[in-house]
TORLOLUM-315509 format. One record per residue (C-alpha): residue number from 1; residue in three letters; x, y, z. Coordinates in pm, whole numbers, always signed. Layout:
BEGIN
<zami k="NUM" r="Ala" X="X" Y="Y" Z="Z"/>
...
//
This chain:
BEGIN
<zami k="1" r="Met" X="+4362" Y="-4403" Z="+1448"/>
<zami k="2" r="Ile" X="+4462" Y="-4739" Z="+1601"/>
<zami k="3" r="Arg" X="+4737" Y="-4563" Z="+1791"/>
<zami k="4" r="Glu" X="+4479" Y="-4390" Z="+1994"/>
<zami k="5" r="Tyr" X="+4318" Y="-4713" Z="+2099"/>
<zami k="6" r="Ala" X="+4649" Y="-4889" Z="+2172"/>
<zami k="7" r="Thr" X="+4631" Y="-4852" Z="+2550"/>
<zami k="8" r="Leu" X="+4275" Y="-4976" Z="+2557"/>
<zami k="9" r="Leu" X="+4361" Y="-5272" Z="+2341"/>
<zami k="10" r="Leu" X="+4670" Y="-5348" Z="+2562"/>
<zami k="11" r="Phe" X="+4446" Y="-5328" Z="+2882"/>
<zami k="12" r="Met" X="+4180" Y="-5552" Z="+2729"/>
<zami k="13" r="Ile" X="+4461" Y="-5810" Z="+2628"/>
<zami k="14" r="Phe" X="+4600" Y="-5786" Z="+2983"/>
<zami k="15" r="Val" X="+4262" Y="-5849" Z="+3140"/>
<zami k="16" r="Val" X="+4181" Y="-6142" Z="+2918"/>
<zami k="17" r="Val" X="+4524" Y="-6311" Z="+2975"/>
<zami k="18" r="Asn" X="+4514" Y="-6230" Z="+3342"/>
<zami k="19" r="Gly" X="+4169" Y="-6401" Z="+3375"/>
<zami k="20" r="Ile" X="+4296" Y="-6710" Z="+3182"/>
<zami k="21" r="Val" X="+4605" Y="-6732" Z="+3391"/>
<zami k="22" r="Phe" X="+4413" Y="-6715" Z="+3730"/>
<zami k="23" r="Ile" X="+4158" Y="-6973" Z="+3621"/>
<zami k="24" r="Ala" X="+4422" Y="-7209" Z="+3480"/>
<zami k="25" r="Ala" X="+4640" Y="-7166" Z="+3806"/>
<zami k="26" r="Ser" X="+4346" Y="-7232" Z="+4027"/>
<zami k="27" r="His" X="+4251" Y="-7539" Z="+3829"/>
<zami k="28" r="Phe" X="+4616" Y="-7684" Z="+3834"/>
<zami k="29" r="Leu" X="+4710" Y="-7581" Z="+4193"/>
<zami k="30" r="Ser" X="+4400" Y="-7674" Z="+4384"/>
<zami k="31" r="Asn" X="+4344" Y="-7997" Z="+4583"/>
<zami k="32" r="Arg" X="+4053" Y="-8184" Z="+4472"/>
<zami k="33" r="Arg" X="+3913" Y="-8435" Z="+4698"/>
<zami k="34" r="Pro" X="+3535" Y="-8458" Z="+4631"/>
<zami k="35" r="Thr" X="+3326" Y="-8622" Z="+4897"/>
<zami k="36" r="Ala" X="+2961" Y="-8668" Z="+4964"/>
<zami k="37" r="Val" X="+2955" Y="-8413" Z="+5240"/>
<zami k="38" r="Lys" X="+3128" Y="-8140" Z="+5014"/>
<zami k="39" r="Gly" X="+2867" Y="-8212" Z="+4742"/>
<zami k="40" r="Thr" X="+2565" Y="-8154" Z="+4962"/>
<zami k="41" r="Pro" X="+2404" Y="-7797" Z="+4961"/>
<zami k="42" r="Tyr" X="+2476" Y="-7578" Z="+5254"/>
<zami k="43" r="Glu" X="+2204" Y="-7362" Z="+5415"/>
<zami k="44" r="Ser" X="+2335" Y="-7178" Z="+5715"/>
<zami k="45" r="Gly" X="+2425" Y="-7499" Z="+5893"/>
<zami k="46" r="Met" X="+2094" Y="-7653" Z="+5865"/>
<zami k="47" r="Pro" X="+2013" Y="-7957" Z="+5650"/>
<zami k="48" r="Pro" X="+1816" Y="-7846" Z="+5339"/>
<zami k="49" r="Leu" X="+1447" Y="-7866" Z="+5365"/>
<zami k="50" r="Gly" X="+1271" Y="-7954" Z="+5039"/>
<zami k="51" r="Ser" X="+1364" Y="-7881" Z="+4682"/>
<zami k="52" r="Ala" X="+1535" Y="-7558" Z="+4554"/>
<zami k="53" r="Arg" X="+1265" Y="-7540" Z="+4287"/>
<zami k="54" r="Glu" X="+985" Y="-7479" Z="+4527"/>
<zami k="55" r="Arg" X="+729" Y="-7201" Z="+4422"/>
<zami k="56" r="Phe" X="+712" Y="-6889" Z="+4621"/>
<zami k="57" r="Ser" X="+387" Y="-6720" Z="+4711"/>
<zami k="58" r="Val" X="+287" Y="-6425" Z="+4505"/>
<zami k="59" r="Lys" X="+268" Y="-6217" Z="+4814"/>
<zami k="60" r="Phe" X="+650" Y="-6257" Z="+4863"/>
<zami k="61" r="Tyr" X="+707" Y="-6087" Z="+4529"/>
<zami k="62" r="Leu" X="+447" Y="-5832" Z="+4612"/>
<zami k="63" r="Val" X="+633" Y="-5750" Z="+4933"/>
<zami k="64" r="Ala" X="+965" Y="-5730" Z="+4733"/>
<zami k="65" r="Met" X="+811" Y="-5489" Z="+4475"/>
<zami k="66" r="Leu" X="+654" Y="-5265" Z="+4743"/>
<zami k="67" r="Phe" X="+991" Y="-5255" Z="+4924"/>
<zami k="68" r="Ile" X="+1164" Y="-5144" Z="+4610"/>
<zami k="69" r="Val" X="+897" Y="-4872" Z="+4530"/>
<zami k="70" r="Phe" X="+903" Y="-4734" Z="+4884"/>
<zami k="71" r="Asp" X="+1291" Y="-4754" Z="+4892"/>
<zami k="72" r="Leu" X="+1313" Y="-4560" Z="+4568"/>
<zami k="73" r="Glu" X="+1081" Y="-4302" Z="+4686"/>
<zami k="74" r="Thr" X="+1329" Y="-4212" Z="+4955"/>
<zami k="75" r="Val" X="+1591" Y="-4134" Z="+4689"/>
<zami k="76" r="Phe" X="+1388" Y="-3823" Z="+4626"/>
<zami k="77" r="Met" X="+1460" Y="-3698" Z="+4966"/>
<zami k="78" r="Tyr" X="+1851" Y="-3660" Z="+4909"/>
<zami k="79" r="Pro" X="+1825" Y="-3380" Z="+4642"/>
<zami k="80" r="Trp" X="+1554" Y="-3222" Z="+4868"/>
<zami k="81" r="Ala" X="+1789" Y="-3238" Z="+5169"/>
<zami k="82" r="Gln" X="+2068" Y="-3090" Z="+4960"/>
<zami k="83" r="Ser" X="+1862" Y="-2799" Z="+4837"/>
<zami k="84" r="Phe" X="+1663" Y="-2753" Z="+5157"/>
<zami k="85" r="Arg" X="+1790" Y="-2399" Z="+5232"/>
<zami k="86" r="Gln" X="+1721" Y="-2275" Z="+4886"/>
<zami k="87" r="Leu" X="+1367" Y="-2411" Z="+4864"/>
<zami k="88" r="Gly" X="+1271" Y="-2272" Z="+5212"/>
<zami k="89" r="Phe" X="+922" Y="-2314" Z="+5348"/>
<zami k="90" r="Phe" X="+777" Y="-2416" Z="+5006"/>
<zami k="91" r="Gly" X="+1017" Y="-2700" Z="+4975"/>
<zami k="92" r="Leu" X="+920" Y="-2809" Z="+5342"/>
<zami k="93" r="Val" X="+551" Y="-2814" Z="+5250"/>
<zami k="94" r="Glu" X="+612" Y="-3002" Z="+4921"/>
<zami k="95" r="Met" X="+809" Y="-3271" Z="+5106"/>
<zami k="96" r="Gly" X="+544" Y="-3300" Z="+5378"/>
<zami k="97" r="Ile" X="+289" Y="-3360" Z="+5105"/>
<zami k="98" r="Phe" X="+500" Y="-3620" Z="+4950"/>
<zami k="99" r="Met" X="+567" Y="-3792" Z="+5286"/>
<zami k="100" r="Ala" X="+191" Y="-3782" Z="+5352"/>
<zami k="101" r="Ile" X="+114" Y="-3950" Z="+5026"/>
<zami k="102" r="Leu" X="+371" Y="-4221" Z="+5099"/>
<zami k="103" r="Ala" X="+232" Y="-4269" Z="+5445"/>
<zami k="104" r="Val" X="-119" Y="-4292" Z="+5325"/>
<zami k="105" r="Gly" X="-13" Y="-4560" Z="+5072"/>
<zami k="106" r="Tyr" X="+182" Y="-4750" Z="+5328"/>
<zami k="107" r="Val" X="-108" Y="-4748" Z="+5575"/>
<zami k="108" r="Tyr" X="-338" Y="-4861" Z="+5285"/>
<zami k="109" r="Leu" X="-102" Y="-5154" Z="+5203"/>
<zami k="110" r="Trp" X="-57" Y="-5245" Z="+5565"/>
<zami k="111" r="Lys" X="-432" Y="-5254" Z="+5630"/>
<zami k="112" r="Arg" X="-508" Y="-5456" Z="+5316"/>
<zami k="113" r="Gly" X="-243" Y="-5717" Z="+5426"/>
<zami k="114" r="Ala" X="-8" Y="-5671" Z="+5142"/>
<zami k="115" r="Leu" X="+291" Y="-5667" Z="+5359"/>
<zami k="116" r="Glu" X="+232" Y="-6020" Z="+5500"/>
<zami k="117" r="Trp" X="+333" Y="-6314" Z="+5282"/>
<zami k="118" r="Glu" X="+241" Y="-6611" Z="+5526"/>
//
């Protein structure tokens, strides 16, 4: 039985050894000259403002969750597009209803101000 897993075992050994070799090589072959400038955080060329431990507004997370929800809803359009010809007019009406429900939800959230986190 171990014979069947020999290639998998050899591959896992190769991966572990390869990882150890690359980490050791980068440790021993790299030039280390730490300076104060290299130790400072980098934020797109701007000096960092405030602490990295700042609290975010709940609205930020709400917008992120709404984006994920509406983004995942578009995933349902791909199977519909693949089988559009087989579904015919019924499939078109069903997708229209689905899009209308999404549009109503989007407009409702927009009017309630859920998409603004300022």
